[in-house]
C-alpha positions as CSV (number, residue, x, y, z in Angstrom):
1,M,-4.7,17.3,6.8
2,A,-8.2,17.0,8.0
3,D,-9.3,19.8,5.7
4,T,-7.9,17.9,2.6
5,P,-10.8,16.7,0.4
6,P,-10.7,13.0,-0.4
7,L,-9.1,11.9,-3.5
8,K,-11.3,11.1,-6.6
9,I,-10.8,7.5,-7.8
10,V,-10.3,7.6,-11.5
11,S,-11.4,4.5,-13.5
12,G,-8.6,3.0,-15.6
13,N,-7.0,-0.3,-16.6
14,A,-4.3,-0.6,-13.9
15,L,-6.7,-1.5,-11.1
16,S,-10.5,-1.7,-10.6
17,D,-12.3,1.0,-8.6
18,A,-12.7,-1.6,-5.7
19,Q,-9.0,-2.5,-5.7
20,K,-8.1,1.2,-5.6
21,K,-10.6,1.9,-2.7
22,D,-9.1,-1.1,-0.7
23,L,-5.6,0.2,-1.2
24,M,-6.7,3.8,-0.2
25,H,-8.2,2.6,3.0
26,R,-5.1,0.4,3.8
27,L,-2.9,3.5,3.3
28,A,-5.2,5.8,5.3
29,R,-4.9,3.3,8.3
30,I,-1.1,3.3,7.9
31,E,-1.1,7.1,7.8
32,G,-3.0,7.0,11.1
33,Q,-0.5,4.6,12.6
34,L,2.4,6.8,11.6
35,R,0.7,9.8,13.1
36,G,0.3,7.7,16.4
37,V,4.1,6.8,16.1
38,Q,4.9,10.6,16.0
39,K,2.9,11.2,19.0
40,L,4.6,8.4,20.9
41,I,8.0,9.7,20.0
42,A,7.0,13.3,21.0
43,K,5.8,11.9,24.4
44,A,8.7,9.4,24.9
45,D,10.0,9.8,28.4
46,T,11.7,6.8,29.4
47,A,13.8,4.0,27.8
48,E,10.8,1.7,28.1
49,D,8.8,4.0,25.8
50,C,11.0,3.0,22.8
51,E,9.8,-0.6,23.0
52,G,6.2,0.6,22.4
53,I,7.5,2.9,19.6
54,A,9.4,0.1,17.9
55,Q,6.3,-2.1,18.1
56,Q,4.1,0.5,16.4
57,M,6.8,1.2,13.7
58,S,7.1,-2.5,13.0
59,A,3.3,-2.7,12.7
60,A,3.1,0.1,10.3
61,R,6.1,-1.2,8.3
62,K,4.3,-4.7,8.0
63,A,1.1,-3.0,6.9
64,L,2.9,-1.0,4.2
65,D,4.6,-4.2,3.0
66,R,1.3,-5.9,2.9
67,S,-0.2,-3.0,0.9
68,F,2.7,-3.4,-1.7
69,V,1.9,-7.1,-2.1
70,T,-1.8,-6.3,-2.4
71,L,-1.0,-3.7,-5.1
72,L,1.1,-6.2,-7.2
73,T,-1.4,-9.1,-6.8
74,D,-4.4,-6.8,-7.7
75,S,-2.4,-5.7,-10.8
76,V,-1.7,-9.2,-11.9
77,V,-5.4,-10.1,-11.5
78,T,-6.5,-6.9,-13.3
79,Q,-4.2,-7.1,-16.1
80,A,-4.7,-10.8,-16.7
81,E,-8.5,-10.2,-16.8
82,K,-8.2,-7.3,-19.3
83,A,-5.6,-8.8,-21.6
84,K,-7.1,-9.5,-25.0
85,T,-4.4,-11.8,-26.1
86,T,-1.9,-14.2,-24.6
87,A,0.9,-11.8,-25.7
88,E,-0.8,-8.9,-23.8
89,A,-0.9,-11.1,-20.8
90,I,2.7,-12.1,-21.0
91,E,3.8,-8.6,-21.5
92,G,1.8,-7.5,-18.4
93,S,3.4,-10.3,-16.4
94,K,6.9,-9.4,-17.4
95,R,6.2,-5.7,-16.5
96,L,4.9,-6.8,-13.0
97,A,7.9,-9.2,-12.5
98,A,10.2,-6.3,-13.2
99,L,8.4,-4.3,-10.5
100,L,9.0,-7.1,-8.0
101,E,12.5,-7.3,-9.0
102,K,13.1,-3.6,-8.6
103,F,11.2,-2.9,-5.5
104,A,10.8,-6.0,-3.5
């Protein structure tokens, strides 16, 4: 995937460009962690190797969970800042609460 061009960040209302960039960097680090886990699995030779693999998987899972929380908190902030009325802010909050209920 080294020859894949970087994704273009599109300006919009969901997240700011800085928030998107931060999330993209977080996901790139997680992607690197997962590649490392794949290598560890491929090279696993002894039962003790599984502990290191489990530790790296746990770290990647926690990093992905943190990215999820960052996405939602960034969304709350952005939507609250961009809401023109209280009703819009409430509607945005309800939508994000539904996401939490569905995916958390």
